[in-house]
C-alpha positions in Angstrom: -26.0 26.8 195.6 -26.8 29.5 193.0 -29.8 31.4 191.9 -30.9 29.6 188.5 -33.5 32.2 187.6 -34.8 35.7 188.5 -37.6 37.6 186.8 -39.8 40.5 187.5 -43.3 40.8 186.2 -45.5 43.9 186.7 -48.9 42.8 188.3 -50.5 46.3 189.0 -49.8 50.0 188.7 -47.1 49.8 191.4 -46.9 46.1 192.1 -44.3 43.6 190.9 -43.8 40.0 191.5 -40.2 38.8 191.6 -39.8 35.2 190.7 -36.7 33.2 191.4 -35.4 29.6 191.6 -32.2 27.9 192.9 -30.5 24.8 192.0 -31.0 23.8 195.6 -34.7 22.7 195.8 -34.8 23.3 199.7 -33.3 26.9 199.5 -34.3 29.8 201.7 -34.1 33.0 199.6 -32.8 36.4 200.9 -34.3 39.4 199.4 -32.4 42.7 199.2 -33.7 46.0 198.1 -31.0 48.7 197.3 -28.4 46.6 199.3 -30.6 46.2 202.5 -32.2 42.9 203.5 -36.0 43.2 203.4 -37.0 39.6 203.8 -36.6 36.1 203.4 -38.8 33.3 202.0 -38.8 29.7 201.0 -41.4 30.5 198.1 -40.0 31.1 194.8 -41.5 34.5 194.6 -41.9 37.8 196.5 -44.4 40.6 195.8 -43.1 44.1 196.1 -44.7 47.7 195.8 -42.5 50.3 193.7 -44.0 53.7 194.1 -43.9 55.8 190.9 -40.6 57.6 190.4 -38.6 55.1 192.5 -36.1 52.6 190.8 -34.9 50.3 193.4 -32.4 47.4 192.7 -33.4 44.0 193.9 -31.0 41.1 194.6 -32.0 37.6 195.6 -29.4 35.1 197.2 -29.9 31.5 198.3 -27.1 31.8 200.8 -27.4 33.9 204.0 -23.8 34.9 203.8 -23.6 35.8 200.2 -24.5 39.5 200.5 -23.2 40.0 204.0 -20.7 42.9 204.8 -20.3 46.1 203.0 -20.2 45.8 199.2 -20.9 47.9 196.2 -22.7 46.6 193.1 -20.5 45.4 190.4 -22.7 46.7 187.6 -24.0 50.1 186.3 -27.5 51.1 185.6 -28.1 53.8 183.1 -31.5 55.6 182.9 -32.7 58.4 180.8 -35.9 60.2 179.8 -37.4 59.6 176.3 -36.9 62.0 173.5 -39.5 62.7 170.8 -38.9 61.5 167.3 -36.7 58.6 168.4 -37.0 55.1 166.9 -34.6 53.5 169.3 -31.8 54.0 171.8 -28.4 52.1 171.4 -26.2 51.5 174.3 -22.5 51.1 173.7 -19.6 50.1 176.0 -16.0 51.0 175.1 -13.9 47.8 174.9 -10.3 48.2 174.2 -10.9 51.7 172.8 -13.6 50.6 170.5 -17.3 51.5 171.0 -19.1 48.1 171.2 -22.9 47.9 170.9 -24.5 46.3 174.0 -28.3 46.9 173.6 -30.8 48.5 171.4 -34.0 49.7 173.3 -37.0 50.6 171.0 -39.2 53.7 171.7 -42.4 52.2 173.1 -44.1 55.2 174.8 -42.5 54.9 178.2 -41.4 58.0 180.0 -38.0 56.9 180.7 -35.6 53.9 179.6 -32.9 51.9 181.7 -30.2 49.4 180.8 -28.1 47.5 183.3 -24.5 46.5 182.4 -22.8 43.2 182.7 -20.7 42.6 185.9 -17.9 44.9 185.5 -14.2 44.2 186.3 -12.9 45.7 189.6 -10.4 48.5 189.8 -11.1 49.5 186.2 -12.5 52.4 184.3 -15.4 51.7 182.1 -17.1 53.9 179.5 -20.6 53.8 178.2 -22.8 56.0 175.9 -26.5 56.2 174.9 -27.1 57.3 171.4 -30.7 58.3 170.4 -31.4 57.1 166.8 -34.2 58.8 165.0 -36.9 57.1 163.1 -35.1 58.4 159.9 -31.8 56.5 161.1 -30.1 59.9 162.0 -28.1 59.6 165.2 -28.1 62.4 168.0 -25.1 63.3 169.9 -24.2 60.5 172.4 -24.5 61.1 176.0 -21.5 59.5 177.6 -20.6 58.3 181.0 -17.1 57.1 182.4 -17.2 54.9 185.7 -14.4 53.7 187.8 -15.5 50.4 189.3 -14.3 49.9 192.9 -16.0 47.3 195.0 -15.2 46.3 198.4 -12.1 44.0 198.1 -12.6 40.3 198.1 -11.2 38.6 201.3 -7.8 37.2 200.9 -7.3 33.7 200.3 -5.5 32.6 203.6 -4.1 29.2 204.6 -2.8 28.0 207.9 -0.2 25.3 208.6 1.1 23.9 211.8 4.3 22.2 212.5 4.2 19.8 215.3 8.0 19.6 215.4 8.7 23.4 215.7 5.3 24.3 217.3 4.9 27.2 214.8 2.0 28.3 212.9 2.5 29.6 209.3 0.0 31.9 207.6 0.0 32.3 203.9 -2.0 34.6 201.7 -2.5 34.3 198.0 
């Protein structure tokens, strides 16, 4: 089972509707807000209130065990306040020593902007930068961020075998 789609649509000043679907038509959905289980539903949506100034992270799973246990998100969320005279913001990630463009967010009057990275490799340093590009095309000094991604380790792949001849159990971990 897997979540096939997940969207968030603002329905009021502080109200949002999270919509989701699964490749399992009879799925029960488990909703997490900032890593804590906040509810479950069999509907394909959930309404939430997000007070001004809060920026929660929502996750939806169609497997009760998918988010169990201590874990850390495998992605980075960058947020910054708008700057006057900017046409757009460019978000870059350093890949093999080269800055690679990941997103372009156009100035649209919001007070702040945010961008969420791809799922990042574990036990690896990652570097990102946000560059404000003026309406005239001039680039401001980039704001850079370095992140060491360290999540809770995945459980080992363990196999057991029993020998009826010797009466011994052998445990192997991959």
